[in-house]
C-alpha positions in Angstrom: 0.0 0.0 0.0 1.5 3.4 -1.0 2.3 5.9 1.7 -0.7 8.2 1.8 1.5 11.2 2.7 4.0 10.9 -0.1 1.7 9.8 -2.9 0.2 13.3 -3.5 3.8 14.8 -3.6 4.9 12.3 -6.2 1.9 13.1 -8.3 2.6 16.8 -8.1 6.2 16.2 -9.0 5.2 14.1 -12.0 2.8 16.7 -13.2 5.5 19.4 -13.0 8.0 17.3 -15.0 5.4 16.6 -17.6 4.5 20.2 -17.9 8.1 21.2 -18.4 8.7 18.5 -20.9 5.5 19.5 -22.8 6.7 23.1 -22.9 10.1 22.0 -24.1 8.8 20.0 -27.0 6.9 23.0 -28.3 8.2 24.1 -31.7 6.0 27.0 -32.3 3.4 29.2 -30.6 3.4 32.8 -29.5 6.6 34.7 -29.3 8.4 35.0 -25.9 7.3 38.1 -24.1 9.5 41.1 -24.7 10.0 41.3 -20.9 12.0 38.1 -20.9 15.6 39.2 -20.2 17.4 36.4 -22.1 20.9 37.5 -21.1 20.0 36.9 -17.5 18.4 33.8 -16.0 14.6 33.9 -15.4 13.2 34.9 -12.0 10.9 32.0 -11.2 9.9 28.4 -12.0 7.8 25.5 -10.8 10.7 23.0 -10.9 12.5 22.0 -7.8 16.2 23.0 -7.6 19.0 20.9 -6.4 22.2 22.5 -5.1 25.0 22.8 -7.7 27.5 20.0 -7.7 30.5 22.2 -8.5 31.1 25.9 -9.0 32.0 27.6 -12.3 35.8 27.8 -12.9 35.5 31.6 -12.9 32.5 34.0 -12.5 31.4 35.5 -15.7 31.7 39.2 -16.1 29.9 41.8 -18.2 31.9 42.9 -21.2 31.7 46.3 -22.9 28.3 46.8 -24.5 26.4 44.6 -22.0 27.6 41.3 -23.5 27.8 38.2 -21.3 31.2 36.7 -21.1 31.0 32.9 -21.7 33.0 30.8 -19.3 33.8 27.1 -19.0 32.5 25.2 -16.0 34.4 22.1 -14.9 32.1 19.4 -13.5 33.2 15.9 -12.4 29.9 14.3 -13.6 29.1 16.2 -16.8 32.5 17.3 -17.9 33.2 20.8 -19.2 30.2 23.0 -20.2 29.4 26.6 -21.0 28.1 29.2 -18.5 26.7 32.7 -19.1 25.6 35.5 -16.8 26.5 35.0 -13.2 27.9 31.5 -14.0 24.5 30.2 -15.0 24.6 27.0 -17.1 23.9 27.2 -20.8 22.1 24.5 -22.7 21.7 23.2 -26.3 18.4 21.8 -27.6 18.8 18.8 -29.9 15.9 19.7 -32.2 17.9 22.8 -33.2 19.4 20.9 -36.2 19.9 23.9 -38.5 22.9 26.1 -37.5 21.8 29.5 -36.3 18.1 28.6 -36.2 16.1 28.1 -33.0 13.1 25.8 -32.8 12.3 26.8 -29.2 9.6 29.5 -29.3 6.6 30.6 -27.3 6.2 28.7 -24.0 9.4 26.8 -24.7 11.4 30.1 -24.8 9.8 31.1 -21.5 11.1 28.0 -19.8 14.4 28.1 -21.8 15.3 31.8 -22.3 17.7 32.4 -25.2 21.1 34.0 -24.6 21.0 37.2 -26.6 24.6 38.7 -26.5 27.9 37.1 -25.6 31.7 37.2 -26.0 34.2 34.5 -25.4 35.9 34.2 -22.1 39.0 32.2 -21.1 38.9 28.7 -22.5 36.0 29.4 -24.9 37.5 28.9 -28.4 34.5 28.0 -30.6 32.6 30.3 -32.9 30.2 32.7 -31.2 27.6 34.3 -33.5 24.3 36.0 -33.2 21.2 35.2 -35.4 17.6 36.5 -35.7 14.9 34.4 -34.0 11.5 33.9 -35.5 10.1 36.8 -33.2 12.8 39.2 -34.5 14.9 39.1 -31.3 18.6 38.0 -31.3 20.1 34.8 -30.0 23.6 33.7 -29.5 24.9 30.4 -31.1 28.1 28.6 -30.2 29.5 26.6 -33.2 26.1 27.0 -34.8 24.0 25.7 -31.8 21.7 28.2 -30.2 22.3 28.7 -26.5 19.6 28.8 -23.7 19.3 29.2 -20.0 16.9 27.0 -18.0 14.2 28.5 -15.7 14.8 25.7 -13.2 18.4 26.7 -12.5 18.6 29.2 -9.6 22.4 29.4 -8.9 25.7 29.2 -10.6 26.5 25.6 -11.4 22.9 24.3 -11.3 22.3 21.8 -14.1 18.6 21.0 -13.5 18.0 21.2 -17.3 20.4 18.4 -18.1 18.6 15.6 -20.0 15.1 17.2 -19.7 12.8 15.6 -22.2 15.8 13.8 -23.7 16.4 16.9 -25.7 18.2 19.5 -23.5 21.8 19.1 -22.6 24.5 21.3 -21.2 26.3 23.2 -24.0 29.8 21.8 -24.5 32.8 24.0 -25.3 
């Protein structure tokens, strides 16, 4: 017999995961609100947040013109990956198969805000470019792959978006 106290919590957790996965699989819909500050991580989410496993190798700093300086995070479990503003983890979306083209729009872009402006920091040697999204806003790509934050990450080094829906993974340098 299931524990009557934990069963409702498991159901709520399952619903939250399914809602996030559904939003992440969206390939269209309304444009992300103009108020989403994509170069900074979002303010709230329904997902639970685990403490970061390791800290960024160096805190990112703002470059001239308001660009985010990309840094490389060293993580024993996930290996090296990219971080943006305040050391927040950056992600790649596997359905983004065309270089410089995002398929994460509408609700998806609310949960996975795009990085809009960046410059390479120490250890970041790939090609950084900016392209126009479907809604006319800009997004940064690294070696052709669009970069995103995850609304479920709250602190530098959080990797709560890793593996979500089998389509979201930390962006590798």
